[in-house]
Legacy VTK file of the C-alpha trace (Angstrom):
# vtk DataFile Version 3.0
C-alpha trace
ASCII
DATASET POLYDATA
POINTS 119 float
0.000 0.000 0.000
1.058 3.565 -0.549
1.860 6.645 1.451
-0.476 9.348 0.140
-0.478 13.123 0.588
-4.009 14.505 0.200
-4.544 18.231 -0.441
-8.051 19.639 -0.679
-9.555 22.814 0.729
-13.014 21.248 1.120
-13.271 19.421 4.480
-16.062 17.099 3.315
-14.131 15.959 0.243
-10.932 15.530 2.286
-12.662 13.351 4.844
-14.496 11.146 2.360
-11.423 10.588 0.161
-9.184 9.982 3.203
-11.532 7.375 4.650
-11.842 5.575 1.307
-8.075 5.437 0.803
-7.382 4.356 4.387
-10.001 1.615 3.996
-7.901 0.346 1.084
-4.879 0.164 3.408
-3.083 3.354 2.415
-1.430 5.731 4.853
-2.911 9.185 4.207
-1.598 12.547 5.397
-4.267 15.229 4.983
-3.552 18.907 4.258
-6.036 21.696 3.686
-4.325 23.453 0.783
-1.450 23.334 -1.663
0.892 25.424 0.464
0.514 23.121 3.450
1.059 20.073 1.231
4.195 21.585 -0.302
5.563 22.276 3.194
5.133 18.583 4.057
7.181 17.642 0.997
9.843 20.285 1.659
10.164 19.060 5.249
11.218 15.688 3.935
7.934 13.833 3.855
8.211 10.996 1.333
5.057 10.106 -0.540
4.177 7.640 -3.262
1.202 9.658 -4.436
-0.152 13.194 -4.235
-3.950 13.452 -4.477
-4.921 17.083 -4.918
-7.822 19.299 -5.797
-6.895 21.603 -8.663
-8.744 24.695 -7.455
-7.377 25.793 -4.056
-6.377 29.128 -2.544
-2.719 30.137 -2.234
-1.258 27.278 -4.290
-3.440 25.315 -6.678
-3.011 21.609 -7.354
-1.228 22.077 -10.675
1.334 24.476 -9.220
1.711 22.116 -6.261
2.509 19.231 -8.598
4.970 21.364 -10.576
6.807 22.284 -7.345
6.662 18.731 -5.979
8.081 16.878 -9.012
11.651 18.198 -8.656
11.590 17.572 -4.896
10.333 13.999 -5.257
11.201 12.509 -8.637
8.836 9.691 -9.512
5.987 11.120 -7.426
2.640 10.123 -8.849
-0.187 12.665 -8.927
-3.972 12.410 -9.041
-5.647 15.771 -9.735
-9.354 16.360 -9.065
-11.460 19.226 -10.393
-15.021 20.178 -11.185
-14.015 22.922 -13.605
-13.487 22.047 -17.271
-10.862 24.757 -17.830
-8.874 23.496 -14.831
-9.044 19.930 -16.138
-7.594 21.161 -19.434
-4.730 22.835 -17.519
-4.193 19.663 -15.519
-3.904 17.592 -18.688
-0.794 19.614 -19.564
0.949 17.649 -16.806
-0.129 14.385 -18.378
2.193 11.435 -18.375
2.405 7.969 -16.902
2.595 9.343 -13.372
-0.336 11.778 -13.608
-4.085 11.153 -13.723
-7.025 13.528 -13.719
-10.575 12.898 -12.526
-13.515 15.261 -12.688
-15.860 16.140 -9.868
-18.305 14.880 -8.969
-16.591 11.508 -8.814
-17.387 8.256 -7.095
-15.145 6.757 -4.458
-14.675 3.785 -6.775
-13.247 6.155 -9.407
-10.796 7.573 -6.868
-9.778 4.113 -5.658
-9.308 2.823 -9.203
-7.224 5.855 -10.205
-5.045 5.412 -7.116
-4.595 1.678 -7.813
-3.530 2.384 -11.409
-1.086 5.106 -10.415
0.534 2.978 -7.694
0.702 -0.194 -9.824
LINES 1 120
119 0 1 2 3 4 5 6 7 8 9 10 11 12 13 14 15 16 17 18 19 20 21 22 23 24 25 26 27 28 29 30 31 32 33 34 35 36 37 38 39 40 41 42 43 44 45 46 47 48 49 50 51 52 53 54 55 56 57 58 59 60 61 62 63 64 65 66 67 68 69 70 71 72 73 74 75 76 77 78 79 80 81 82 83 84 85 86 87 88 89 90 91 92 93 94 95 96 97 98 99 100 101 102 103 104 105 106 107 108 109 110 111 112 113 114 115 116 117 118
């Protein structure tokens, strides 16, 4: 199972996603925005996967991923957004270590995306 950093400014989404991922056996560290998540990485936290909302104050999920990649090469990223224009921006990061899902999503979609990224 993986060590996951979860960044989302919506408490309800954070809690639901965290519980689903922990139920699958993952260790999940929850942060409330991109800046807090980046601090965890800068402080030496090692993660297999970053799960992040795209639209957040201070530091959005795309900028977070761009800052995190050089600090943790090989980091996998799952970006979540309900805004079509943000999903288009997120697709610019596309590659084998990046996935994008649109809100609203099901917990099964999140779990499946996480499984594929960690495989």
